[in-house]
Every structure is written in structure tokens, then in C-alpha cells.
C-alpha positions as CSV (number, residue, x, y, z in Angstrom):
1,X,-54.8,-109.9,-109.1
2,X,-58.7,-110.7,-109.8
3,X,-59.0,-111.5,-106.2
4,X,-57.7,-108.0,-105.1
5,X,-60.1,-106.4,-107.7
6,X,-63.0,-108.4,-106.3
7,X,-61.8,-107.4,-102.7
8,X,-61.7,-103.7,-103.7
9,X,-65.1,-103.8,-105.2
10,X,-66.5,-105.8,-102.2
11,X,-65.1,-103.1,-99.8
12,X,-66.4,-100.1,-102.1
13,X,-69.8,-101.6,-102.0
14,X,-69.8,-101.9,-98.3
15,X,-68.8,-98.4,-97.7
16,X,-71.4,-97.1,-100.1
17,X,-74.1,-99.0,-98.3
18,X,-72.8,-97.8,-95.0
19,X,-72.6,-94.2,-96.3
20,X,-76.0,-94.5,-97.6
21,X,-77.2,-95.8,-94.3
22,X,-75.6,-92.8,-92.5
23,X,-77.3,-90.5,-95.1
24,X,-80.6,-92.0,-94.2
25,X,-80.0,-91.5,-90.5
26,X,-78.8,-87.8,-91.0
27,X,-82.1,-87.3,-93.0
28,X,-84.2,-88.9,-90.4
29,X,-82.2,-86.8,-87.8
30,X,-83.0,-83.7,-90.0
31,X,-86.5,-84.7,-90.1
32,X,-87.0,-84.8,-86.5
33,X,-85.2,-81.7,-86.1
34,X,-87.6,-80.1,-88.8
35,X,-90.4,-81.3,-86.9
36,X,-89.1,-79.8,-83.6
37,X,-88.4,-76.4,-85.2
38,X,-91.8,-75.6,-86.3
39,X,-92.5,-71.9,-86.4
40,X,-96.1,-71.2,-84.9
41,X,-97.5,-67.7,-85.2
42,X,-99.5,-66.5,-82.1
43,X,-101.8,-63.5,-83.0
44,X,-103.6,-62.1,-80.1
45,X,-106.3,-58.9,-80.1
46,X,-103.8,-56.7,-78.5
47,X,-100.4,-56.8,-76.5
48,X,-100.8,-54.2,-73.7
49,X,-103.6,-55.8,-71.2
50,X,-102.4,-58.0,-68.6
51,X,-104.8,-60.7,-70.1
52,X,-102.7,-60.9,-73.3
53,X,-99.4,-60.9,-71.3
54,X,-100.7,-64.1,-69.7
55,X,-101.7,-65.5,-73.1
56,X,-98.2,-64.9,-74.3
57,X,-96.6,-66.5,-71.4
58,X,-98.8,-69.7,-71.8
59,X,-97.7,-69.9,-75.3
60,X,-94.1,-69.7,-74.5
61,X,-94.7,-72.4,-72.1
62,X,-96.0,-74.6,-74.6
63,X,-93.2,-73.8,-77.0
64,X,-90.5,-74.7,-74.6
65,X,-92.1,-78.0,-73.8
66,X,-92.7,-79.0,-77.4
67,X,-89.4,-77.3,-78.7
68,X,-91.0,-75.1,-81.5
69,X,-90.7,-71.4,-82.1
70,X,-93.3,-68.9,-81.3
71,X,-93.7,-65.7,-83.4
72,X,-95.9,-63.2,-81.3
73,X,-97.3,-60.2,-82.9
74,X,-100.6,-58.3,-82.2
75,X,-102.5,-55.1,-83.1
76,X,-101.5,-51.8,-81.5
77,X,-105.3,-51.2,-81.0
78,X,-107.9,-53.9,-80.1
79,X,-110.2,-52.3,-82.7
80,X,-107.9,-52.4,-85.6
81,X,-109.3,-55.0,-87.6
82,X,-107.3,-53.9,-90.7
83,X,-104.0,-54.2,-89.0
84,X,-104.9,-57.6,-87.6
85,X,-105.8,-58.8,-91.0
86,X,-102.2,-57.6,-92.2
87,X,-100.4,-59.4,-89.5
88,X,-102.2,-62.8,-90.3
89,X,-101.5,-62.0,-94.3
90,X,-97.6,-61.3,-93.3
91,X,-97.3,-64.5,-91.5
92,X,-99.1,-66.4,-94.3
93,X,-96.6,-64.8,-96.8
94,X,-93.5,-65.9,-94.5
95,X,-94.6,-69.4,-94.7
96,X,-95.2,-70.2,-91.0
97,X,-96.1,-74.0,-90.2
98,X,-99.3,-72.8,-88.2
99,X,-101.3,-70.0,-86.8
100,X,-102.9,-69.4,-83.4
101,X,-105.3,-66.5,-83.8
102,X,-107.5,-64.5,-81.3
103,X,-109.8,-62.7,-83.8
104,X,-110.8,-59.0,-83.4
105,X,-114.0,-59.7,-85.4
106,X,-115.8,-62.8,-85.9
107,X,-116.4,-62.1,-89.5
108,X,-113.6,-59.8,-90.7
109,X,-111.0,-62.5,-90.1
110,X,-112.9,-65.0,-92.1
111,X,-111.1,-64.4,-95.5
112,X,-107.6,-64.1,-94.1
113,X,-108.1,-67.5,-92.1
114,X,-109.4,-69.2,-95.2
115,X,-106.4,-67.7,-97.3
116,X,-104.1,-69.3,-94.6
117,X,-105.7,-72.6,-94.8
118,X,-105.7,-72.4,-98.8
119,X,-102.0,-72.1,-98.3
120,X,-101.7,-75.1,-96.4
121,X,-101.4,-73.3,-93.1
122,X,-103.7,-74.7,-90.3
123,X,-105.2,-72.4,-87.9
124,X,-106.4,-72.6,-84.3
125,X,-108.7,-70.2,-82.9
126,X,-108.4,-68.9,-79.4
127,X,-110.2,-66.7,-76.9
128,X,-112.9,-65.5,-79.2
129,X,-115.0,-67.2,-81.8
130,X,-114.8,-67.1,-85.5
131,X,-117.4,-67.6,-87.8
132,X,-117.3,-70.4,-90.4
133,X,-115.2,-73.8,-90.0
134,X,-111.8,-72.9,-91.6
135,X,-110.0,-73.8,-88.3
136,X,-109.1,-77.2,-86.7
137,X,-109.7,-76.1,-83.0
138,X,-111.2,-73.5,-80.9
139,X,-109.5,-72.8,-77.4
140,X,-111.4,-70.6,-75.1
141,X,-113.5,-69.8,-71.9
142,X,-117.2,-70.7,-71.9
143,X,-118.0,-67.0,-72.3
144,X,-121.8,-67.2,-72.0
145,X,-121.2,-68.9,-68.8
146,X,-119.0,-66.1,-67.5
147,X,-121.9,-63.7,-68.1
148,X,-124.4,-66.2,-66.3
149,X,-121.9,-66.0,-63.4
150,X,-121.8,-62.3,-63.5
151,X,-125.5,-62.0,-63.5
152,X,-126.1,-64.2,-60.5
153,X,-123.5,-62.3,-58.5
154,X,-125.3,-59.2,-59.5
155,X,-128.5,-60.6,-58.5
156,X,-127.4,-61.8,-55.0
157,X,-125.9,-58.4,-54.2
158,X,-129.3,-56.5,-55.3
159,X,-131.9,-59.1,-53.7
160,X,-134.5,-56.4,-54.0
161,X,-133.7,-55.6,-57.6
162,X,-132.3,-52.4,-58.6
163,X,-131.1,-50.2,-61.8
164,X,-128.1,-51.2,-63.7
165,X,-125.5,-50.6,-66.5
166,X,-124.5,-53.4,-69.1
167,X,-121.6,-51.8,-70.4
168,X,-120.7,-53.5,-73.8
169,X,-117.2,-53.6,-75.2
170,X,-117.1,-53.3,-79.0
171,X,-119.1,-54.8,-81.9
172,X,-117.9,-57.9,-83.6
173,X,-115.8,-59.3,-80.7
174,X,-117.5,-62.6,-80.3
175,X,-116.1,-63.5,-76.7
176,X,-117.5,-60.4,-75.0
177,X,-120.7,-60.6,-77.0
178,X,-121.4,-63.9,-75.5
179,X,-120.6,-62.6,-72.0
180,X,-122.9,-59.8,-72.6
181,X,-125.7,-62.1,-73.9
182,X,-125.2,-64.5,-70.9
183,X,-125.6,-61.6,-68.4
184,X,-128.4,-60.1,-70.1
185,X,-130.4,-63.6,-70.7
186,X,-129.8,-64.5,-66.9
187,X,-130.8,-61.0,-65.4
188,X,-134.0,-61.2,-67.5
189,X,-134.9,-64.7,-66.7
190,X,-133.9,-65.0,-63.1
191,X,-133.9,-61.4,-61.9
192,X,-136.8,-59.6,-63.4
193,X,-137.0,-57.1,-60.7
194,X,-133.7,-55.6,-61.9
195,X,-133.8,-52.9,-64.3
196,X,-131.4,-52.0,-67.3
197,X,-130.5,-48.2,-67.7
198,X,-128.1,-49.2,-70.2
199,X,-127.7,-52.5,-72.3
200,X,-127.0,-51.7,-76.0
201,X,-124.2,-49.1,-75.8
202,X,-120.4,-49.7,-76.2
203,X,-117.7,-48.3,-74.2
204,X,-115.1,-49.1,-77.1
205,X,-111.7,-50.9,-77.1
206,X,-109.5,-49.0,-74.6
207,X,-109.6,-48.2,-71.1
208,X,-109.8,-44.4,-71.9
209,X,-113.0,-44.6,-74.0
210,X,-114.4,-46.8,-71.4
211,X,-113.5,-44.3,-68.8
212,X,-115.1,-41.5,-70.5
213,X,-118.0,-43.6,-71.5
214,X,-118.5,-44.4,-67.7
215,X,-118.3,-40.9,-66.7
216,X,-120.9,-39.9,-69.1
217,X,-123.4,-42.7,-68.2
218,X,-122.9,-41.8,-64.4
219,X,-123.7,-38.2,-65.2
220,X,-126.8,-39.2,-67.2
221,X,-128.1,-41.7,-64.9
222,X,-127.2,-40.9,-61.3
223,X,-129.6,-43.5,-60.0
224,X,-127.6,-46.4,-61.1
225,X,-127.0,-49.2,-58.4
226,X,-125.1,-51.8,-60.3
227,X,-122.6,-52.0,-63.2
228,X,-121.2,-55.1,-65.2
229,X,-118.1,-54.9,-67.7
230,X,-117.4,-57.7,-69.9
231,X,-113.6,-57.3,-70.1
232,X,-110.4,-55.9,-68.7
233,X,-110.4,-52.6,-70.4
234,X,-114.1,-51.7,-69.7
235,X,-113.8,-53.0,-66.2
236,X,-110.6,-50.9,-65.5
237,X,-112.4,-47.7,-67.3
238,X,-115.4,-48.1,-65.5
239,X,-113.5,-48.5,-62.2
240,X,-111.8,-45.2,-62.6
241,X,-115.1,-43.5,-63.5
242,X,-116.7,-44.8,-60.2
243,X,-113.6,-43.7,-58.3
244,X,-113.4,-40.1,-59.8
245,X,-117.2,-39.9,-58.9
246,X,-116.6,-41.2,-55.4
247,X,-119.1,-44.0,-56.1
248,X,-116.6,-46.7,-55.9
249,X,-117.9,-49.3,-53.3
250,X,-121.3,-47.6,-53.2
251,X,-122.5,-49.2,-56.4
252,X,-122.4,-52.8,-56.9
253,X,-119.6,-53.3,-59.5
254,X,-119.0,-57.0,-61.4
255,X,-116.3,-56.8,-63.8
256,X,-114.3,-59.5,-65.9
257,X,-110.6,-60.5,-66.0
258,X,-107.7,-59.4,-63.7
259,X,-104.9,-57.1,-63.2
260,X,-103.0,-55.7,-60.2
261,X,-105.1,-52.7,-60.0
262,X,-108.3,-54.5,-60.2
263,X,-107.3,-57.1,-57.6
264,X,-106.5,-54.1,-55.3
265,X,-110.0,-52.9,-56.0
266,X,-111.5,-56.3,-55.4
267,X,-109.7,-56.3,-51.9
268,X,-110.8,-52.6,-51.1
269,X,-114.4,-53.2,-51.9
270,X,-114.7,-51.0,-55.1
271,X,-115.3,-54.2,-57.1
272,X,-117.7,-57.0,-55.6
273,X,-116.8,-59.8,-58.3
274,X,-114.5,-60.4,-61.1
275,X,-115.3,-63.3,-63.4
276,X,-112.0,-64.9,-64.2
277,X,-110.7,-66.8,-67.2
278,X,-107.4,-68.8,-67.3
279,X,-105.6,-66.8,-70.2
280,X,-102.3,-68.5,-69.5
281,X,-104.0,-71.9,-70.2
282,X,-105.6,-70.5,-73.3
283,X,-102.2,-69.5,-74.6
284,X,-100.8,-72.9,-73.6
285,X,-103.4,-75.1,-75.2
286,X,-103.7,-72.9,-78.2
287,X,-100.1,-73.7,-79.3
288,X,-100.4,-77.3,-78.1
289,X,-103.5,-78.0,-80.5
290,X,-101.7,-76.6,-83.6
291,X,-98.6,-78.4,-82.7
292,X,-100.2,-81.9,-82.0
293,X,-102.3,-81.4,-85.4
294,X,-99.0,-80.6,-87.3
295,X,-97.4,-83.7,-85.8
296,X,-100.2,-85.9,-87.0
297,X,-102.4,-86.2,-83.7
298,X,-106.1,-85.6,-83.5
299,X,-107.1,-82.7,-81.5
300,X,-110.5,-81.9,-80.3
301,X,-112.7,-79.2,-82.1
302,X,-113.6,-77.3,-78.7
303,X,-111.5,-76.9,-75.7
304,X,-113.0,-75.2,-72.7
305,X,-110.5,-73.5,-70.5
306,X,-112.8,-72.8,-67.4
307,X,-114.5,-69.9,-65.9
308,X,-114.5,-68.6,-62.1
309,X,-115.7,-65.9,-60.0
310,X,-113.4,-64.1,-57.6
311,X,-115.0,-62.2,-54.6
312,X,-113.6,-60.6,-51.3
313,X,-114.6,-64.1,-49.8
314,X,-112.4,-66.1,-51.9
315,X,-109.7,-63.9,-53.0
316,X,-107.0,-65.8,-51.2
317,X,-108.1,-69.3,-52.0
318,X,-105.2,-71.0,-53.9
319,X,-107.0,-71.6,-57.1
320,X,-108.5,-68.1,-57.3
321,X,-105.3,-66.3,-56.3
322,X,-103.3,-68.2,-59.1
323,X,-105.8,-66.7,-61.5
324,X,-105.8,-63.4,-60.1
325,X,-102.1,-63.0,-60.2
326,X,-100.7,-65.6,-62.6
327,X,-97.0,-66.1,-62.4
328,X,-96.2,-65.4,-66.1
329,X,-93.1,-63.0,-65.5
330,X,-90.5,-66.0,-65.7
331,X,-91.8,-66.9,-69.2
332,X,-91.9,-63.1,-70.4
333,X,-88.7,-62.0,-69.0
334,X,-86.2,-64.3,-71.0
């Protein structure tokens, strides 16, 4: 009888140990699944421009590769700092695992980013710089270099000098400020024969305000011979103003970023150069940096995603064509 009792106890102990092992395995599996189901908030400056659609596609591409969830939300207007702050705060309250942010203003977003970090939510900054150091990595174009490329293109096209516009985007936007400064510094240093008719005025955050600004400046300074714009909305707004004034193709025009209409204008000679970023790469690497960090890997403090100049001569080169017309539909249509 005692032997039967001892055998029964032994079997129970065995089953208990085996069950305990199963529980451990299940917990290990759950932990792995939890790691894979990270929720990453990706917050752009806006959502309407082709640039941000490409950023979104890159973020989705990284999310699929890393098996994480992307929560995408941006401000309705690219000058609405208060709304972007609210978006950040809402994601912090929801307890996301990490945030990838393109700040509308390099100072206004300091506090909400610090609040996120204080709550244990790491932040990666993409596209446009943020002051301070409450973030783990900055993924962006070398924007100053982009302005340098634009200035040198302008200088080549106005070899004898000329009168030009530097049309600025909006105050507080670190990315475009760097582009504008790179352009201004390079023109003044390398092409002193070029004169600025406009250099300290802002066109605003929408294509409509940029269009109205361009019309006003063309009416005020009909002697203008060259125009530089530092982002997609200012470039498209100025293009419309030049076309409405029948000056497209007659004035040297260097823009920034890409969209189907800007590519068409480049081919038609209404734009002589487009400085290009790699927005899909920015979104892709932004998400990868935050996920790698959350999974315990070391990530670089600065990731340069490259900058290029498209002209009528290289518009069909494979690398330039892929940047002018990125294939992001397959990521956004699903």
C-alpha cells in the first residue's frame, strides 16, 4: 500500500514539474509575442503631402519586417503646433511602447517629448531636429547639405549672377531652416554676384499660402531671375505662381522634394532642379531605430538618409527615378 502511495506521489511530482515547465515555456512564448506586438506611434508633421505618404509607407515596411504595430497620426495642418502636442500627449496616455516624431517646431515639442521619456516611452526624432537631448536617435536628411546642393545648382544656371528669391517655409521648422541656411550661406560665399531680392520672408505651411506669397513677390519684384523653395508645399505653390504669371521656364527655379506634378514640371523645364530626400528610408529607419532600442540593441545617435539633386539630365537614372516616384502604394493600399 505504501509503495502505491509513494508511486502516486512521484507521479504527481513529475506532472507538477512538467506542468511547471510548460507554464515557463508558455510565458517565454508570451514574452516573445509581447516583444513582437510592440505598439509604435509614428507622428509626422502632416499627412497630405507626398513626402509624408512616403514616410508612412517606409514606417509600414519596417513594421511588417519587425512584426510590430504602427499607430500613424499627424496634424491636419503643418503649422498646428498645439494639435501635434495633443497627439503626442494622447499617445503617451495610451501607453504606447515608443514614439517616432517629426516635430513641427524644434522648441514647442520639447516638453511633450520630455514628458514621454519621463513616462518610460523612448522617442526617435525623424526628418526635422528637436532641441535638447530627450531622444535616442535622429533620423533625417543632411538638410544643410540639401541647401548647398540647391545653391550650387542655382549658381551654375546663373553664371553671370542675377536677382533671386529665397522663399522660406515657416518659423520653427528645423529641417527647412537648415536648408534655407545652407542655400543662403553658399550663395553668399561662392556666388557673391547673385543678389537676394527676398531672403527673410515666410510663405507659410500650405501650398495655397505659398501660391499667394509667390504671386505677391512676382508682382513686387518682376526683375527676379531665380527662385529657391525649401520643401514640397512651397515648391508647388511657387510653381503655380510662376505658371499663372507665364514665367515658368523663363526663371531659374530650384525646388525641394517630389510629387507627380513637380516631376512633370521638371520634365517640362518649368523646374530646373529638385533636391531630393529619401522619405521612405526616413520612415523605415525611424521605426527600426525605436524597435531596436526597445529590444535592447544599441542605435546610433544620428542617421543620415542621403540627399540628391534631380535635373532634366538625370531624371531617368534608376536611383533618381526611384526617389522621384517612390513605389509606396503597395504599403498604403492594404
